[in-house]
C-alpha angles and dihedrals in degrees: 000000000000125000122198123205109195119216127237118210112279136184101214136042125214123209116243122231112287113281097192125106113275110202093190089064089054087051089051089054087055091053090050097050094042090053090054095045094047090047091053094045101035108018090165088064099046107017091172098042089122087084086080086082090059090051088055091050093054092047091050092049091051099046098040094046092047089052095047093044092049092050094049096045097044102039104021089230139092120192108204091187092055093043093052092043091054091050091050093050090048099047114020104061096061092035094054092042092057091046091051092049090046091053090052092047090051092058094041101044114011124082116257089246088074098045100086095048092043092049090051092053095043090055091047091049093050088054092043100238097105090119092061092047091053091045090055091046089050091064094038106093090202091057102038093096096047113143112250112261132214090259101046094103090063088083091090092047088052091054090049094049090050088052091052090050098057106021098077089046088055093049090046091052092051090048091054089047090052089053091054095051117103108282087007112201133167092245089065089069094080097058091041091051091050091054094044095045092046091055091048092048094049094047093047093047091049089049090049093051093047096042093046092053090046100044115353096180093059095036090058092067109031120101100230092062090056104042092088089063091058089043091055090059091042092054090051090053092052096042090051095061089109091044127256108267110199132157117249094250093048091046092055093044092050093047093047093047090050093052091047091051091053093047094045089055091048092052102038103036120079139173091281092058117111092247140202094014120098095321089069085074088081099065093031096054089040089057091047089052094051093049093045092050095051116174133293092193095247111150121254094014123125093253092048091051093050090050095054116116097248089056096043090047091057089043091053091055096033094110093056091041088058092047097049106037098069099051088050090052092050099042103040097070089056090050095049097034091228139089116266113283127195092265090050092051093049088049091052090050092051093042091050092054092049095047091045092051092048091048090050097052098033103036116009101046099038095049095041091055101033107128094212089065100034099053093063121032090203090066090053091050091050092047092048093047093051091049093049092047091050092053092045090049090054090051091050090050091053091049091049089052089056093045092049091050091048093048090049092050092049091050093049090047093051094045097045098049127056113231139187116251091237094054118119088223114029091208095063109063133167089249092053096057094038088063116103115258095014117114118327091349086078089071093056106106089213090066093055093213118179124214099023090211091062136248103252135056115290113282087235111027122234094253089057095045095049090057089065086081091065099027106044121187092231106039119191092014094106120066115231126252099265104028118097101191112115113238123183140190133199117222135162114040102000098175123066095341122191091219139014121214131172132227115203137171144071128313089297086065090046092059088063091063092097094051095047093041088058093043090050092052092048094049100030093248124149111220115206110199130206112174136152132186113263094354121117116194101250135120089230117091111254115220128195110203094216097041116116119217127000102259095103092048091047092050089048092054091050093046093050090054089051093050092050089053092048093052093042090054097046109082091181092073111095099170139021125213115199140173139166143189085242097162089064094062142064116214132219129191091240093209094313129116096259113138088179103031096173090063106021094049090065094041093054091059094044090051089060090054098045092046088056090055099261126133117231122212114192114201106211110233118264118258113269123251125224089273096263127114100267100211089050091049093048091049090056094042100037091144095050114032091174087075084075096046127103130218118268087222093064100069109138127225110278112210096193092052091047089051092051094050090058101033101100132223120357095028116099127187116220105202114188097168091121089061090059106033144032126193092291113026145028101215132224091198123034124181092345092306119115108232102204134037092204134349099314113357122095121247116244089246096054094042088054091046091057095056096096090050090052090047092052093053092045090052092048092050094048092046090052090049092052090048093057 
């Protein structure tokens, strides 16, 4: 597609933005990529090194807009097909190569528990919407603790490619508009672009500030919150059409101040900063200042330093450096079997430089300049499409491999274990978990099971268990982090039940769905569930130390009020089961008279229920893991599951259990610690059953296996109540 903007007679001619090579900008690319790499390798040194990405965005906005503006003003035409073809030849060969190598490395070195998630992100990266995938995962409570994949860093490349897709169309539209204005001349394009780009920049920055305050995790990845950074560089390119005339002293001051601004952001910002938002102005305006200042060639000045050959060399290969460094960081620990040490990090840094240089001279430059591709944009499009499809096909193949293995495991499980027809999962029957040395029975001293972890392969393998995070058994039964509307589900015996009970709480109540579903079917109970991510049912205000903004806490307060009303208005409910990940929170009184909010906030709610004649059963929270994803850890340490165990001496204080112990009549504590721990260890694998599906939530298999232990404690509590 080629658009032509015809020229009306004009009396003056403006000079387009400089088209010559600017070595100091290559040096600035080096600064940007080194900030990112150092941040990923040594975050304690540069906690805000992620701002290097923002430096790249400004540079891209400047260079691309200068190129487009120059083409339109000097030739009157803009070929979108040729523009996009040039971008593809420049970016896709190295990008797709690294994705292909990363896919192969995933299969060769990473545990199968990571394959499905990695395949999903490789496919998204090849299609350049990885940023939107990560943005959606950021608001998906089930996916928030996903392990980083080899393709996660492609989010910024996705943002950049989306910019390249629509930006020339925008400039073309403004150029055509300039032509239609009264007395339309090509030299009217500059002022029109300034106005248009300023509006876009202001709207995007406002969006970024609002979205970051509202949901920083999502705002970090989405394209609209980043467009203003490209626009800042674009405005500089347009405003410089007459050349930036600065004195030598001012030039050096501006360049130095810009570099200082970038480095201050890299040192002072960290992952808890509300970024991008308004604070991104610091590295963005710093980058604008450095580009505007340029270099006068004077020795020992910032521009001179950026233009030195070591800096321009790194700048020349910066794109491939960015591509290669992250897969090496992810894969190497699985190759060595150890966390990255200083020698490993230095090796990654050196290996990244070598791989980037080879990619530059063997892949990037040859394919960008190959005449066969450049003479016809359609050939470039065909080549790019085939490459993208090949990478996506490899990702699909990896995902199918995982699905086939999972299906096979499920089939073997169902065939090898006898199950009741009413069971939610036919492979997990009452008889199965009643057997000695299977599941929690392996911790019973009377069964004399050794080892406690079991002797065979896990009943459900790690790659099947880890998928429970993305494929829950009870979808849409847990409210999301920031939504306050009360949603409920009915599980167990849903038709003509003998009893109705409720299950309420945060995600650590949700992971008891399997146990209570089974218990309900066995005893003809209907279980009404009200659960919400990161929201314990307490009148105290729950606080997460690393949470940004108060929206999640506000929605939790509103949701808790709604749940209390639902239960108060449902006369069918005779008992309430509740649990919470209480050790993860801090608690505040929230304007109430609660000298001990962590304890008294729970008790105030329970008092409402017991005074209305309901029994309350408090499921003590499960013991914590070492913070790692347990199925991933077990996949790596299949021969020694105790590598993934925690010490039985490290159990944290559990506010909800403490509240239950001192709550008075009608409140019963169900303590299943003995089904997780012995005197030495809290186990990740017990009797061939994996205990957790991630770092703290029970697997469906282990939740189900604990149902008879819950039933026994419920019966004991109700018997004691009747005996009083």
